[in-house]
N, CA, C and O atoms as a GROMACS GRO file, in nm:
protein
  372
    1MET      N    1  -0.025  -0.483  -1.710
    1MET     CA    2   0.086  -0.501  -1.618
    1MET      C    3   0.116  -0.368  -1.548
    1MET      O    4   0.128  -0.264  -1.612
    2VAL      N    5   0.127  -0.373  -1.418
    2VAL     CA    6   0.152  -0.254  -1.339
    2VAL      C    7   0.302  -0.223  -1.338
    2VAL      O    8   0.383  -0.312  -1.313
    3ALA      N    9   0.338  -0.099  -1.364
    3ALA     CA   10   0.478  -0.056  -1.367
    3ALA      C   11   0.521  -0.011  -1.228
    3ALA      O   12   0.523   0.109  -1.199
    4TRP      N   13   0.555  -0.106  -1.143
    4TRP     CA   14   0.590  -0.074  -1.005
    4TRP      C   15   0.719   0.007  -0.994
    4TRP      O   16   0.742   0.071  -0.892
    5ASP      N   17   0.802   0.005  -1.098
    5ASP     CA   18   0.927   0.081  -1.090
    5ASP      C   19   0.902   0.232  -1.085
    5ASP      O   20   0.994   0.308  -1.057
    6GLN      N   21   0.780   0.274  -1.112
    6GLN     CA   22   0.745   0.417  -1.102
    6GLN      C   23   0.718   0.459  -0.958
    6GLN      O   24   0.711   0.578  -0.929
    7VAL      N   25   0.701   0.362  -0.868
    7VAL     CA   26   0.668   0.391  -0.728
    7VAL      C   27   0.797   0.397  -0.647
    7VAL      O   28   0.876   0.303  -0.647
    8SER      N   29   0.817   0.508  -0.577
    8SER     CA   30   0.936   0.525  -0.493
    8SER      C   31   0.900   0.507  -0.345
    8SER      O   32   0.783   0.503  -0.308
    9ARG      N   33   1.002   0.497  -0.266
    9ARG     CA   34   0.984   0.491  -0.121
    9ARG      C   35   0.909   0.615  -0.071
    9ARG      O   36   0.824   0.606   0.018
   10ASP      N   37   0.940   0.731  -0.128
   10ASP     CA   38   0.872   0.855  -0.090
   10ASP      C   39   0.723   0.850  -0.120
   10ASP      O   40   0.642   0.904  -0.044
   11ASP      N   41   0.685   0.785  -0.231
   11ASP     CA   42   0.544   0.770  -0.263
   11ASP      C   43   0.472   0.685  -0.158
   11ASP      O   44   0.360   0.716  -0.119
   12VAL      N   45   0.538   0.580  -0.112
   12VAL     CA   46   0.480   0.495  -0.007
   12VAL      C   47   0.469   0.575   0.123
   12VAL      O   48   0.368   0.566   0.193
   13LEU      N   49   0.571   0.652   0.155
   13LEU     CA   50   0.566   0.734   0.277
   13LEU      C   51   0.452   0.836   0.270
   13LEU      O   52   0.387   0.864   0.370
   14ALA      N   53   0.429   0.892   0.151
   14ALA     CA   54   0.318   0.986   0.133
   14ALA      C   55   0.184   0.915   0.153
   14ALA      O   56   0.092   0.973   0.211
   15ALA      N   57   0.172   0.792   0.106
   15ALA     CA   58   0.049   0.714   0.126
   15ALA      C   59   0.028   0.684   0.274
   15ALA      O   60  -0.085   0.688   0.323
   16LEU      N   61   0.136   0.653   0.345
   16LEU     CA   62   0.125   0.628   0.490
   16LEU      C   63   0.077   0.754   0.563
   16LEU      O   64  -0.006   0.746   0.653
   17LYS      N   65   0.130   0.869   0.524
   17LYS     CA   66   0.086   0.995   0.585
   17LYS      C   67  -0.061   1.021   0.558
   17LYS      O   68  -0.134   1.070   0.644
   18ASP      N   69  -0.104   0.990   0.436
   18ASP     CA   70  -0.245   1.008   0.399
   18ASP      C   71  -0.334   0.917   0.484
   18ASP      O   72  -0.440   0.959   0.530
   19TYR      N   73  -0.291   0.794   0.505
   19TYR     CA   74  -0.366   0.700   0.589
   19TYR      C   75  -0.377   0.755   0.732
   19TYR      O   76  -0.484   0.753   0.792
   20ASP      N   77  -0.266   0.803   0.785
   20ASP     CA   78  -0.267   0.859   0.921
   20ASP      C   79  -0.357   0.982   0.931
   20ASP      O   80  -0.428   1.001   1.030
   21ARG      N   81  -0.354   1.064   0.828
   21ARG     CA   82  -0.433   1.187   0.828
   21ARG      C   83  -0.583   1.157   0.819
   21ARG      O   84  -0.664   1.217   0.890
   22LEU      N   85  -0.620   1.065   0.731
   22LEU     CA   86  -0.761   1.036   0.706
   22LEU      C   87  -0.822   0.935   0.804
   22LEU      O   88  -0.942   0.940   0.832
   23GLY      N   89  -0.741   0.844   0.856
   23GLY     CA   90  -0.794   0.733   0.933
   23GLY      C   91  -0.840   0.623   0.839
   23GLY      O   92  -0.865   0.649   0.722
   24PRO      N   93  -0.853   0.499   0.890
   24PRO     CA   94  -0.882   0.386   0.803
   24PRO      C   95  -1.010   0.399   0.719
   24PRO      O   96  -1.005   0.380   0.598
   25GLU      N   97  -1.121   0.430   0.780
   25GLU     CA   98  -1.248   0.431   0.707
   25GLU      C   99  -1.247   0.531   0.592
   25GLU      O  100  -1.286   0.498   0.480
   26GLN      N  101  -1.204   0.652   0.619
   26GLN     CA  102  -1.203   0.755   0.515
   26GLN      C  103  -1.097   0.724   0.409
   26GLN      O  104  -1.119   0.749   0.290
   27PHE      N  105  -0.983   0.670   0.452
   27PHE     CA  106  -0.879   0.631   0.356
   27PHE      C  107  -0.932   0.526   0.259
   27PHE      O  108  -0.915   0.539   0.138
   28PHE      N  109  -0.995   0.422   0.313
   28PHE     CA  110  -1.049   0.316   0.227
   28PHE      C  111  -1.156   0.371   0.134
   28PHE      O  112  -1.160   0.336   0.016
   29SER      N  113  -1.241   0.455   0.185
   29SER     CA  114  -1.348   0.514   0.104
   29SER      C  115  -1.291   0.601  -0.007
   29SER      O  116  -1.337   0.595  -0.121
   30GLN      N  117  -1.193   0.681   0.025
   30GLN     CA  118  -1.136   0.774  -0.072
   30GLN      C  119  -1.053   0.703  -0.178
   30GLN      O  120  -1.053   0.744  -0.294
   31HIS      N  121  -0.983   0.596  -0.141
   31HIS     CA  122  -0.890   0.532  -0.234
   31HIS      C  123  -0.942   0.400  -0.292
   31HIS      O  124  -0.879   0.344  -0.382
   32GLY      N  125  -1.054   0.349  -0.242
   32GLY     CA  126  -1.115   0.231  -0.302
   32GLY      C  127  -1.058   0.098  -0.256
   32GLY      O  128  -1.066  -0.001  -0.330
   33TYR      N  129  -1.002   0.093  -0.138
   33TYR     CA  130  -0.946  -0.031  -0.085
   33TYR      C  131  -1.015  -0.069   0.045
   33TYR      O  132  -1.102   0.003   0.094
   34GLY      N  133  -0.976  -0.183   0.100
   34GLY     CA  134  -1.027  -0.227   0.228
   34GLY      C  135  -0.913  -0.278   0.314
   34GLY      O  136  -0.797  -0.272   0.273
   35PRO      N  137  -0.944  -0.326   0.433
   35PRO     CA  138  -0.841  -0.377   0.524
   35PRO      C  139  -0.766  -0.497   0.464
   35PRO      O  140  -0.819  -0.568   0.379
   36SER      N  141  -0.645  -0.517   0.509
   36SER     CA  142  -0.566  -0.632   0.467
   36SER      C  143  -0.625  -0.761   0.521
   36SER      O  144  -0.686  -0.763   0.629
   37ARG      N  145  -0.606  -0.868   0.445
   37ARG     CA  146  -0.652  -0.998   0.489
   37ARG      C  147  -0.539  -1.093   0.521
   37ARG      O  148  -0.559  -1.193   0.591
   38SER      N  149  -0.419  -1.064   0.472
   38SER     CA  150  -0.310  -1.160   0.492
   38SER      C  151  -0.179  -1.100   0.542
   38SER      O  152  -0.106  -1.165   0.617
   39TYR      N  153  -0.148  -0.979   0.502
   39TYR     CA  154  -0.021  -0.915   0.541
   39TYR      C  155  -0.048  -0.772   0.586
   39TYR      O  156  -0.153  -0.715   0.559
   40GLU      N  157   0.051  -0.716   0.655
   40GLU     CA  158   0.044  -0.576   0.694
   40GLU      C  159   0.183  -0.515   0.686
   40GLU      O  160   0.284  -0.582   0.704
   41LEU      N  161   0.185  -0.386   0.659
   41LEU     CA  162   0.309  -0.309   0.654
   41LEU      C  163   0.330  -0.251   0.793
   41LEU      O  164   0.239  -0.192   0.851
   42ILE      N  165   0.449  -0.270   0.846
   42ILE     CA  166   0.484  -0.216   0.978
   42ILE      C  167   0.577  -0.097   0.957
   42ILE      O  168   0.682  -0.109   0.895
   43TRP      N  169   0.537   0.019   1.010
   43TRP     CA  170   0.618   0.140   0.997
   43TRP      C  171   0.605   0.220   1.126
   43TRP      O  172   0.494   0.252   1.169
   44ASN      N  173   0.717   0.251   1.189
   44ASN     CA  174   0.718   0.326   1.315
   44ASN      C  175   0.624   0.263   1.419
   44ASN      O  176   0.548   0.332   1.487
   45ASN      N  177   0.632   0.131   1.429
   45ASN     CA  178   0.552   0.053   1.526
   45ASN      C  179   0.402   0.061   1.502
   45ASN      O  180   0.323   0.031   1.591
   46ARG      N  181   0.362   0.102   1.382
   46ARG     CA  182   0.220   0.106   1.346
   46ARG      C  183   0.195   0.005   1.237
   46ARG      O  184   0.285  -0.031   1.162
   47HIS      N  185   0.072  -0.041   1.228
   47HIS     CA  186   0.034  -0.144   1.133
   47HIS      C  187  -0.058  -0.083   1.026
   47HIS      O  188  -0.153  -0.012   1.058
   48TYR      N  189  -0.026  -0.111   0.900
   48TYR     CA  190  -0.099  -0.053   0.788
   48TYR      C  191  -0.142  -0.163   0.690
   48TYR      O  192  -0.078  -0.267   0.681
   49PRO      N  193  -0.250  -0.139   0.616
   49PRO     CA  194  -0.293  -0.233   0.513
   49PRO      C  195  -0.200  -0.223   0.391
   49PRO      O  196  -0.205  -0.126   0.315
   50HIS      N  197  -0.116  -0.321   0.374
   50HIS     CA  198  -0.007  -0.314   0.276
   50HIS      C  199  -0.055  -0.289   0.133
   50HIS      O  200   0.002  -0.206   0.062
   51LYS      N  201  -0.157  -0.360   0.090
   51LYS     CA  202  -0.203  -0.347  -0.048
   51LYS      C  203  -0.266  -0.210  -0.073
   51LYS      O  204  -0.244  -0.149  -0.177
   52ALA      N  205  -0.343  -0.162   0.023
   52ALA     CA  206  -0.405  -0.030   0.010
   52ALA      C  207  -0.299   0.079   0.005
   52ALA      O  208  -0.311   0.175  -0.071
   53ILE      N  209  -0.196   0.065   0.086
   53ILE     CA  210  -0.088   0.164   0.087
   53ILE      C  211  -0.014   0.163  -0.046
   53ILE      O  212   0.014   0.269  -0.102
   54LEU      N  213   0.018   0.044  -0.098
   54LEU     CA  214   0.090   0.037  -0.224
   54LEU      C  215   0.005   0.090  -0.339
   54LEU      O  216   0.055   0.162  -0.425
   55GLY      N  217  -0.121   0.055  -0.342
   55GLY     CA  218  -0.210   0.105  -0.447
   55GLY      C  219  -0.220   0.256  -0.445
   55GLY      O  220  -0.222   0.320  -0.550
   56THR      N  221  -0.227   0.313  -0.326
   56THR     CA  222  -0.233   0.458  -0.312
   56THR      C  223  -0.100   0.521  -0.351
   56THR      O  224  -0.098   0.627  -0.414
   57ALA      N  225   0.011   0.458  -0.317
   57ALA     CA  226   0.143   0.508  -0.357
   57ALA      C  227   0.154   0.509  -0.509
   57ALA      O  228   0.213   0.601  -0.566
   58TYR      N  229   0.099   0.408  -0.574
   58TYR     CA  230   0.100   0.405  -0.720
   58TYR      C  231   0.020   0.522  -0.778
   58TYR      O  232   0.061   0.586  -0.874
   59GLU      N  233  -0.094   0.549  -0.716
   59GLU     CA  234  -0.177   0.662  -0.760
   59GLU      C  235  -0.103   0.794  -0.741
   59GLU      O  236  -0.109   0.883  -0.826
   60ILE      N  237  -0.033   0.808  -0.630
   60ILE     CA  238   0.046   0.929  -0.603
   60ILE      C  239   0.156   0.943  -0.709
   60ILE      O  240   0.180   1.053  -0.759
   61ALA      N  241   0.221   0.832  -0.742
   61ALA     CA  242   0.334   0.836  -0.835
   61ALA      C  243   0.292   0.860  -0.980
   61ALA      O  244   0.361   0.930  -1.054
   62THR      N  245   0.179   0.803  -1.020
   62THR     CA  246   0.143   0.803  -1.162
   62THR      C  247   0.018   0.882  -1.197
   62THR      O  248  -0.004   0.918  -1.313
   63GLY      N  249  -0.064   0.911  -1.096
   63GLY     CA  250  -0.192   0.975  -1.122
   63GLY      C  251  -0.300   0.877  -1.165
   63GLY      O  252  -0.414   0.917  -1.190
   64GLN      N  253  -0.266   0.748  -1.174
   64GLN     CA  254  -0.360   0.644  -1.213
   64GLN      C  255  -0.406   0.566  -1.092
   64GLN      O  256  -0.324   0.522  -1.011
   65ARG      N  257  -0.537   0.548  -1.080
   65ARG     CA  258  -0.592   0.470  -0.969
   65ARG      C  259  -0.602   0.323  -1.011
   65ARG      O  260  -0.652   0.292  -1.119
   66LEU      N  261  -0.553   0.235  -0.924
   66LEU     CA  262  -0.566   0.092  -0.945
   66LEU      C  263  -0.681   0.040  -0.859
   66LEU      O  264  -0.699   0.085  -0.746
   67ALA      N  265  -0.757  -0.053  -0.912
   67ALA     CA  266  -0.858  -0.122  -0.832
   67ALA      C  267  -0.788  -0.236  -0.758
   67ALA      O  268  -0.684  -0.284  -0.804
   68PRO      N  269  -0.842  -0.280  -0.645
   68PRO     CA  270  -0.778  -0.390  -0.571
   68PRO      C  271  -0.754  -0.514  -0.657
   68PRO      O  272  -0.657  -0.586  -0.634
   69GLY      N  273  -0.840  -0.541  -0.754
   69GLY     CA  274  -0.823  -0.658  -0.839
   69GLY      C  275  -0.718  -0.641  -0.948
   69GLY      O  276  -0.689  -0.736  -1.020
   70ASP      N  277  -0.660  -0.522  -0.960
   70ASP     CA  278  -0.560  -0.496  -1.064
   70ASP      C  279  -0.422  -0.550  -1.029
   70ASP      O  280  -0.335  -0.559  -1.116
   71PHE      N  281  -0.400  -0.586  -0.902
   71PHE     CA  282  -0.270  -0.638  -0.862
   71PHE      C  283  -0.287  -0.727  -0.740
   71PHE      O  284  -0.385  -0.718  -0.666
   72GLU      N  285  -0.189  -0.814  -0.720
   72GLU     CA  286  -0.190  -0.911  -0.612
   72GLU      C  287  -0.128  -0.852  -0.486
   72GLU      O  288  -0.033  -0.773  -0.493
   73GLY      N  289  -0.182  -0.891  -0.372
   73GLY     CA  290  -0.127  -0.842  -0.246
   73GLY      C  291  -0.026  -0.936  -0.184
   73GLY      O  292   0.048  -0.894  -0.094
   74GLY      N  293  -0.021  -1.061  -0.228
   74GLY     CA  294   0.064  -1.163  -0.165
   74GLY      C  295   0.211  -1.149  -0.194
   74GLY      O  296   0.259  -1.044  -0.238
   75LYS      N  297   0.283  -1.258  -0.167
   75LYS     CA  298   0.429  -1.259  -0.177
   75LYS      C  299   0.482  -1.221  -0.313
   75LYS      O  300   0.589  -1.160  -0.323
   76ALA      N  301   0.410  -1.255  -0.419
   76ALA     CA  302   0.456  -1.221  -0.554
   76ALA      C  303   0.411  -1.082  -0.597
   76ALA      O  304   0.449  -1.035  -0.704
   77GLY      N  305   0.329  -1.017  -0.516
   77GLY     CA  306   0.274  -0.887  -0.552
   77GLY      C  307   0.322  -0.776  -0.460
   77GLY      O  308   0.440  -0.741  -0.458
   78ALA      N  309   0.228  -0.720  -0.385
   78ALA     CA  310   0.256  -0.604  -0.300
   78ALA      C  311   0.365  -0.633  -0.196
   78ALA      O  312   0.446  -0.545  -0.166
   79VAL      N  313   0.367  -0.753  -0.142
   79VAL     CA  314   0.469  -0.787  -0.041
   79VAL      C  315   0.608  -0.772  -0.102
   79VAL      O  316   0.698  -0.715  -0.039
   80ARG      N  317   0.627  -0.824  -0.221
   80ARG     CA  318   0.757  -0.817  -0.289
   80ARG      C  319   0.795  -0.673  -0.322
   80ARG      O  320   0.908  -0.631  -0.298
   81VAL      N  321   0.701  -0.598  -0.378
   81VAL     CA  322   0.728  -0.459  -0.419
   81VAL      C  323   0.766  -0.375  -0.297
   81VAL      O  324   0.866  -0.302  -0.300
   82LEU      N  325   0.688  -0.384  -0.192
   82LEU     CA  326   0.717  -0.304  -0.071
   82LEU      C  327   0.847  -0.349  -0.004
   82LEU      O  328   0.921  -0.266   0.048
   83GLY      N  329   0.874  -0.478  -0.006
   83GLY     CA  330   1.000  -0.529   0.050
   83GLY      C  331   1.120  -0.474  -0.025
   83GLY      O  332   1.220  -0.437   0.037
   84LYS      N  333   1.111  -0.467  -0.158
   84LYS     CA  334   1.221  -0.411  -0.238
   84LYS      C  335   1.245  -0.264  -0.207
   84LYS      O  336   1.356  -0.214  -0.222
   85LEU      N  337   1.140  -0.195  -0.163
   85LEU     CA  338   1.154  -0.054  -0.126
   85LEU      C  339   1.200  -0.036   0.018
   85LEU      O  340   1.212   0.077   0.067
   86GLY      N  341   1.226  -0.148   0.086
   86GLY     CA  342   1.282  -0.142   0.221
   86GLY      C  343   1.180  -0.140   0.333
   86GLY      O  344   1.215  -0.107   0.447
   87PHE      N  345   1.055  -0.176   0.305
   87PHE     CA  346   0.952  -0.178   0.408
   87PHE      C  347   0.938  -0.317   0.469
   87PHE      O  348   0.962  -0.418   0.402
   88ASP      N  349   0.898  -0.320   0.595
   88ASP     CA  350   0.877  -0.445   0.668
   88ASP      C  351   0.733  -0.489   0.650
   88ASP      O  352   0.641  -0.419   0.691
   89ILE      N  353   0.713  -0.604   0.587
   89ILE     CA  354   0.581  -0.659   0.566
   89ILE      C  355   0.573  -0.790   0.642
   89ILE      O  356   0.659  -0.877   0.627
   90GLN      N  357   0.471  -0.805   0.724
   90GLN     CA  358   0.455  -0.922   0.809
   90GLN      C  359   0.318  -0.986   0.785
   90GLN      O  360   0.222  -0.916   0.753
   91PRO      N  361   0.310  -1.120   0.801
   91PRO     CA  362   0.178  -1.184   0.795
   91PRO      C  363   0.090  -1.135   0.910
   91PRO      O  364   0.139  -1.108   1.019
   92LEU      N  365  -0.039  -1.122   0.884
   92LEU     CA  366  -0.132  -1.088   0.991
   92LEU      C  367  -0.133  -1.199   1.093
   92LEU      O  368  -0.125  -1.317   1.057
   93GLU      N  369  -0.144  -1.164   1.218
   93GLU     CA  370  -0.147  -1.266   1.324
   93GLU      C  371  -0.288  -1.313   1.349
   93GLU      O  372  -0.310  -1.398   1.435
   0.00000   0.00000   0.00000
């Protein structure tokens, strides 16, 4: 069970900065994720892969890397966790 209460809004913001700094391909390669298939995180009018961002935020917060299969990206998973932290998550169009 993933302890999402260890992840703060600041951890998510740090993951967003890392994504912006590295760009999608290098970010995915470095953190072990891929593009979103169902939802995206919207921040400052930019679109981000919600599950990859949350997984990276968890790694920043705990030092532990999660594989994409370790947690769900949908409404009961990453969407819910990021929403509780005040982020806007939208279905992919």
